[in-house]
C-alpha positions as CSV (number, residue, x, y, z in Angstrom):
1,M,-6.0,22.6,-14.2
2,I,-3.6,20.5,-12.1
3,T,-0.3,22.2,-11.6
4,I,2.3,20.6,-9.3
5,T,4.7,23.2,-7.8
6,D,5.4,21.3,-4.6
7,K,5.9,17.5,-5.0
8,H,4.7,17.0,-1.4
9,R,1.3,17.9,-2.8
10,C,0.8,15.0,-5.2
11,C,0.3,11.4,-4.1
12,G,0.3,9.9,-7.6
13,C,-3.1,8.3,-7.4
14,E,-3.9,9.1,-11.1
15,A,-7.5,10.2,-10.4
16,C,-6.9,13.4,-12.3
17,V,-5.5,11.5,-15.4
18,Q,-8.5,9.1,-15.5
19,R,-11.2,11.8,-14.9
20,C,-9.9,14.3,-17.5
21,P,-12.6,14.4,-20.3
22,K,-10.0,15.5,-22.9
23,Q,-7.3,13.0,-21.8
24,C,-4.8,15.8,-21.8
25,I,-2.9,14.8,-18.7
26,L,0.2,12.7,-18.9
27,F,2.0,11.1,-16.0
28,V,5.7,11.8,-16.3
29,E,8.5,10.1,-14.2
30,D,10.8,12.5,-12.4
31,N,14.4,11.9,-11.5
32,E,13.4,10.1,-8.4
33,G,11.3,7.7,-10.3
34,F,7.9,9.0,-9.2
35,L,5.1,9.9,-11.6
36,Y,3.5,13.4,-11.7
37,P,0.7,14.8,-13.8
38,T,1.7,17.1,-16.7
39,P,-1.3,18.7,-18.5
40,D,-1.3,19.7,-22.2
41,V,-2.4,23.3,-21.9
42,S,-3.2,23.5,-25.6
43,V,-5.9,20.8,-25.2
44,C,-7.2,21.6,-21.6
45,I,-10.7,23.1,-21.5
46,E,-10.4,24.3,-17.9
47,C,-13.3,22.1,-16.7
48,G,-11.7,21.8,-13.2
49,L,-12.5,18.0,-12.9
50,C,-8.9,17.1,-12.3
51,E,-8.8,19.4,-9.2
52,K,-12.2,18.1,-8.0
53,V,-11.0,14.5,-7.8
54,C,-7.6,15.3,-6.2
55,P,-7.3,13.8,-2.7
56,V,-4.7,16.3,-1.7
57,L,-6.8,19.3,-2.7
58,N,-10.0,17.8,-1.2
59,Q,-9.0,16.3,2.1
60,G,-11.7,15.0,4.5
61,D,-11.7,15.2,8.3
62,P,-9.9,12.6,10.4
63,K,-12.2,10.1,12.1
64,H,-11.9,7.0,14.2
65,P,-13.4,3.6,13.2
66,L,-16.7,2.3,14.5
67,N,-14.9,-0.8,15.8
68,A,-11.4,-2.4,15.7
69,Y,-10.5,-6.1,15.8
70,A,-7.6,-8.6,15.9
71,A,-8.3,-11.1,13.2
72,I,-6.8,-14.3,11.7
73,N,-7.7,-16.4,8.7
74,Q,-8.4,-19.9,9.9
75,D,-6.8,-21.4,6.8
76,D,-3.1,-21.8,7.9
77,D,-1.9,-22.0,4.3
78,I,-3.6,-18.8,3.4
79,R,-2.2,-17.0,6.4
80,A,1.3,-18.3,5.6
81,M,1.0,-16.7,2.1
82,S,-0.3,-13.4,3.5
83,S,1.4,-10.3,5.0
84,S,-0.3,-10.7,8.4
85,G,-3.5,-12.5,9.3
86,G,-4.9,-13.2,5.8
87,I,-8.0,-11.2,6.2
88,F,-7.8,-9.6,2.8
89,T,-8.1,-13.0,1.2
90,S,-11.2,-13.8,3.3
91,M,-12.9,-10.6,2.2
92,A,-11.9,-11.0,-1.4
93,E,-13.0,-14.6,-1.6
94,K,-16.5,-13.7,-0.4
95,I,-16.8,-10.9,-3.1
96,I,-15.7,-13.4,-5.8
97,E,-18.2,-16.0,-4.5
98,D,-20.9,-13.4,-5.0
99,G,-19.8,-12.9,-8.6
100,G,-17.8,-9.8,-7.9
101,I,-14.5,-8.2,-8.9
102,V,-11.4,-7.7,-6.7
103,F,-8.8,-5.0,-7.4
104,G,-5.3,-5.1,-5.8
105,A,-1.6,-4.5,-6.3
106,R,0.4,-7.2,-8.1
107,F,3.8,-7.7,-9.8
108,N,3.7,-7.6,-13.6
109,D,6.0,-9.7,-15.8
110,K,8.8,-7.1,-15.3
111,W,8.4,-7.3,-11.5
112,E,7.0,-3.8,-11.4
113,V,4.1,-3.1,-9.1
114,E,0.7,-2.3,-10.7
115,H,-3.0,-2.4,-9.8
116,H,-5.1,-5.0,-11.6
117,Y,-8.3,-7.0,-11.0
118,T,-9.4,-10.6,-10.8
119,E,-12.6,-12.5,-10.9
120,T,-11.2,-15.9,-9.7
121,H,-9.9,-17.3,-6.4
122,E,-6.6,-18.3,-8.2
123,G,-6.0,-14.7,-9.2
124,L,-6.0,-13.5,-5.6
125,Q,-2.6,-15.1,-5.1
126,E,-1.0,-12.2,-7.0
127,F,-2.5,-9.6,-4.6
128,R,-1.3,-11.2,-1.3
129,K,1.7,-9.9,0.7
130,S,3.1,-6.5,0.9
131,K,4.8,-4.7,-2.0
132,Y,7.1,-2.0,-0.7
133,V,7.0,0.0,-4.0
134,Q,4.4,2.5,-5.2
135,S,1.8,0.7,-7.3
136,R,0.8,2.2,-10.7
137,I,-3.0,2.6,-10.6
138,G,-3.3,2.9,-14.4
139,E,-7.0,2.9,-15.5
140,T,-8.3,0.8,-12.7
141,Y,-10.6,3.5,-11.4
142,I,-12.3,3.6,-14.8
143,L,-12.5,-0.2,-14.8
144,A,-14.0,-0.3,-11.3
145,E,-16.5,2.4,-12.2
146,N,-17.6,0.4,-15.3
147,F,-18.1,-2.8,-13.2
148,L,-20.1,-0.8,-10.6
149,K,-22.4,0.6,-13.2
150,Q,-23.0,-2.9,-14.5
151,G,-24.2,-3.9,-11.0
152,R,-21.2,-6.1,-10.2
153,K,-19.8,-6.1,-6.6
154,V,-16.4,-4.6,-6.4
155,L,-13.7,-4.8,-3.7
156,F,-10.9,-2.2,-4.3
157,S,-7.8,-2.4,-2.1
158,G,-4.9,0.0,-2.0
159,T,-3.0,2.5,0.1
160,S,-5.1,5.2,1.9
161,C,-4.3,7.9,-0.8
162,Q,-5.3,5.4,-3.6
163,I,-8.6,4.7,-1.9
164,A,-9.2,8.5,-1.3
165,G,-8.4,9.0,-5.0
166,L,-11.0,6.3,-6.0
167,N,-13.7,7.8,-3.8
168,Y,-13.2,11.3,-5.3
169,F,-13.0,9.9,-8.8
170,L,-16.3,8.1,-8.5
171,R,-18.0,11.3,-7.1
172,K,-20.9,9.3,-5.5
173,P,-21.3,6.3,-3.2
174,Y,-22.1,2.8,-4.6
175,D,-23.8,0.2,-2.5
176,N,-22.0,-2.5,-4.4
177,L,-18.5,-1.1,-3.7
178,L,-16.3,-2.2,-0.7
179,T,-13.0,-0.4,-0.2
180,I,-10.0,-1.5,1.9
181,D,-7.1,0.8,2.6
182,V,-3.9,-0.9,3.7
183,V,-1.8,1.0,6.3
184,C,1.6,2.0,5.1
185,H,4.4,4.3,6.3
186,G,5.1,5.4,2.7
187,V,5.6,4.2,-0.9
188,A,9.1,3.7,-2.3
189,S,10.5,4.7,-5.6
190,P,9.7,2.3,-8.5
191,K,13.0,3.5,-10.1
192,I,15.1,2.5,-7.1
193,W,13.3,-0.9,-7.0
194,R,13.8,-1.4,-10.8
195,E,17.5,-0.7,-10.6
196,Y,18.0,-2.6,-7.4
197,L,16.5,-5.7,-9.0
198,H,19.0,-5.6,-11.8
199,T,21.8,-5.8,-9.2
200,V,20.3,-9.1,-8.0
201,S,19.3,-10.9,-11.2
202,P,18.1,-10.1,-14.8
203,V,14.3,-9.7,-14.3
204,E,13.6,-12.3,-16.9
205,D,15.4,-14.9,-14.7
206,I,13.4,-14.1,-11.6
207,H,10.9,-16.7,-10.6
208,Q,9.5,-15.3,-7.3
209,I,9.6,-12.3,-5.1
210,S,8.4,-12.1,-1.5
211,M,9.0,-8.7,0.0
212,K,7.6,-9.9,3.3
213,D,8.7,-13.5,3.6
214,K,7.6,-14.6,7.1
215,A,8.5,-18.3,6.7
216,I,10.6,-18.2,9.8
217,S,9.0,-15.3,11.7
218,W,6.3,-12.7,11.1
219,R,8.2,-10.1,13.1
220,G,11.6,-11.0,11.6
221,Y,10.4,-11.2,8.0
222,K,12.8,-11.1,5.1
223,L,13.0,-9.9,1.5
224,T,13.4,-13.1,-0.7
225,I,14.1,-13.0,-4.4
226,T,14.4,-16.4,-6.2
227,G,16.2,-16.3,-9.5
228,K,17.4,-18.7,-12.1
229,N,21.1,-18.3,-11.2
230,N,21.0,-16.1,-8.1
231,S,18.7,-15.8,-5.1
232,I,18.8,-13.8,-1.9
233,S,16.9,-13.9,1.4
234,E,17.8,-11.1,3.8
235,K,16.3,-9.6,6.9
236,V,14.8,-6.1,6.6
237,S,17.6,-4.8,8.8
238,Q,20.3,-6.1,6.4
239,N,18.9,-5.8,2.9
240,K,20.1,-2.7,1.1
241,Y,16.8,-1.9,-0.7
242,M,14.7,-2.4,2.5
243,L,17.1,-0.2,4.4
244,S,16.4,2.7,2.0
245,Y,12.7,2.1,2.6
246,S,12.7,1.6,6.3
247,Q,14.9,4.6,6.8
248,N,12.3,6.6,4.8
249,L,14.9,7.8,2.3
250,S,13.3,6.4,-0.9
251,L,9.7,7.5,-0.1
252,R,7.5,9.7,-2.3
253,P,7.5,13.3,-1.0
254,S,3.8,13.2,-0.3
255,C,4.2,10.4,2.2
256,Y,5.7,12.9,4.6
257,Q,2.4,14.8,4.4
258,C,-0.1,12.0,3.7
259,P,-3.5,13.4,2.8
260,A,-5.5,10.3,3.6
261,K,-4.4,8.9,7.0
262,A,-6.5,8.7,10.2
263,G,-9.7,7.7,8.4
264,K,-9.6,10.5,5.8
265,S,-9.6,8.0,2.9
266,C,-13.2,7.2,3.7
267,S,-12.5,3.5,3.3
268,D,-15.0,0.9,4.5
269,V,-12.2,-1.2,6.1
270,T,-8.6,-0.5,7.2
271,L,-6.1,-3.4,7.3
272,A,-2.7,-3.4,9.1
273,D,-0.3,-5.7,10.8
274,Y,-1.3,-5.9,14.5
275,W,2.0,-5.0,16.0
276,G,1.6,-5.1,19.8
277,V,-1.0,-7.9,19.7
278,E,1.3,-10.0,22.0
279,K,0.8,-7.3,24.7
280,L,-2.9,-6.4,24.1
281,I,-4.5,-9.6,23.0
282,P,-1.9,-12.3,23.6
283,E,-4.3,-15.2,22.8
284,M,-4.4,-13.9,19.1
285,N,-0.6,-14.0,18.9
286,D,1.5,-16.9,17.6
287,D,4.1,-15.0,15.5
288,R,2.5,-16.2,12.2
289,G,0.7,-13.0,11.5
290,T,-2.3,-11.2,13.0
291,S,-4.3,-8.5,11.2
292,F,-5.5,-5.3,12.8
293,V,-8.8,-4.6,11.2
294,C,-10.9,-1.4,11.5
295,A,-14.5,-1.2,10.5
296,N,-14.9,2.4,9.4
297,T,-18.5,2.2,8.0
298,S,-21.6,0.3,8.8
299,K,-21.1,-1.5,5.4
300,G,-17.6,-2.5,6.4
301,E,-18.8,-3.7,9.8
302,F,-21.6,-5.8,8.4
303,F,-19.2,-7.4,5.8
304,L,-16.6,-8.2,8.5
305,K,-19.2,-9.9,10.7
306,S,-20.2,-12.1,7.7
307,L,-16.7,-13.7,7.5
308,S,-15.7,-17.1,8.8
309,V,-12.5,-15.9,10.6
310,K,-11.2,-15.8,14.1
311,M,-11.8,-12.3,15.3
312,M,-11.7,-10.6,18.7
313,K,-12.6,-7.0,19.6
314,A,-9.6,-4.7,20.0
315,D,-9.2,-1.3,21.7
316,Y,-8.4,1.2,18.9
317,A,-6.7,3.8,21.2
318,S,-4.5,1.2,22.8
319,S,-3.5,-0.4,19.5
320,V,-2.6,2.7,17.4
321,P,0.6,3.5,19.3
322,F,2.1,0.2,18.1
323,N,1.4,1.2,14.5
324,A,1.5,5.0,14.5
325,C,1.3,5.1,10.7
326,I,-2.4,4.5,11.0
327,E,-2.8,8.2,12.0
328,R,0.6,9.9,11.4
329,S,2.7,10.6,8.4
330,T,6.3,9.5,8.3
331,I,8.8,12.2,9.3
332,E,11.0,13.3,6.4
333,P,14.6,12.4,7.3
334,A,17.3,15.1,7.1
335,A,19.4,12.6,5.1
336,R,16.9,12.3,2.3
337,T,18.4,15.2,0.2
338,A,21.9,13.7,0.5
339,F,20.6,10.3,-0.4
340,W,19.0,11.5,-3.7
341,E,22.0,13.7,-4.5
342,S,24.2,10.7,-4.1
343,Y,21.8,8.7,-6.3
344,Q,22.1,11.3,-9.1
345,N,25.9,11.1,-9.0
346,N,26.3,7.4,-8.3
347,G,23.1,5.6,-9.4
348,I,21.9,2.6,-7.5
349,A,25.4,2.3,-5.8
350,V,24.0,4.8,-3.3
351,L,22.4,1.8,-1.5
352,Q,25.9,0.4,-0.7
353,S,26.4,3.4,1.6
354,L,23.6,2.3,3.9
355,K,24.8,0.5,6.9
356,P,23.1,-2.7,8.1
357,I,21.3,-2.2,11.4
358,R,22.1,-4.5,14.3
359,A,19.1,-6.2,15.7
360,N,19.2,-4.5,19.1
361,I,19.6,-1.1,17.5
362,F,16.8,-1.8,15.0
363,K,14.5,-2.7,17.8
364,R,15.3,0.5,19.6
365,I,14.5,2.5,16.5
366,I,11.2,0.8,16.1
367,R,10.3,1.4,19.8
368,R,11.3,5.1,19.4
369,I,9.0,5.4,16.3
370,V,6.2,3.7,18.2
371,K,6.6,6.0,21.2
């Protein structure tokens, strides 16, 4: 039976909830806004399946990819609507053209982040761009398993811990499954996001949100929220919500001890922003977004080679230092405890205490993290 005594030891993937044969595990939100499993001991039959599918309890070994690439979608419009190089869309479109299903993270009608699936090209638009909030997996592992058993091709994308959770949930490999883990430095509190949105605009009045608006610059992207009566568009170094995220204050505790980085998720493909591409492969850099793509399995390698994208071989060892989150967990900041204590006392006003970061200081912080 799953019992959480240390919140660093639960990544919130919901594999245990979905695999429980008695459906006796509930996900309950704590005072930081993160969900944790709570079993009903009166119904539990002690089968142990919840523990067998937990990616924290069953961690694999770190491993390097077979090959790494710099890649760009050749459709400029798709790349403009994507977080980096638009390679997720290229992969997803191919799966859909083959009659398959694509799972990814989207905003729902309350602008909360959740996992869902689509069978159409039009539906892929919801999955594009980064969402700097923890996505609720819901029952998508169960749905994916059903589609796989029907013989449908399935592409499932998510954070590394979500992909690890899916693989343990399925308990066996499927030839018709392709998994993509998206590199992140952590997932932020849905509660902080929820309450922050209310300071900007009533959610029913919001028309569009881009948490990685790179209309002006890929490196200098903004958080843009377009509402009926109020809109904002602020750089990451200035926006209060993004400051709590980039300073690692609002992250889930497990993100400081990620169980699935460095290839431990067993994904077929890893996607990330190719920070440092201007130094390593300058011909693939135009500040409109370049993807760093890792083929982790022969299935992933074969699939990538089938895409009609601009792709050049990259050196993995030289590239990782520019995006250390591929292999390393984020360091838990000393100020985290004070941040959440202030939140309990002052609510979302805690964000107002965060100081905007001047551009030159922000760059020094990033260089220090990279180093």
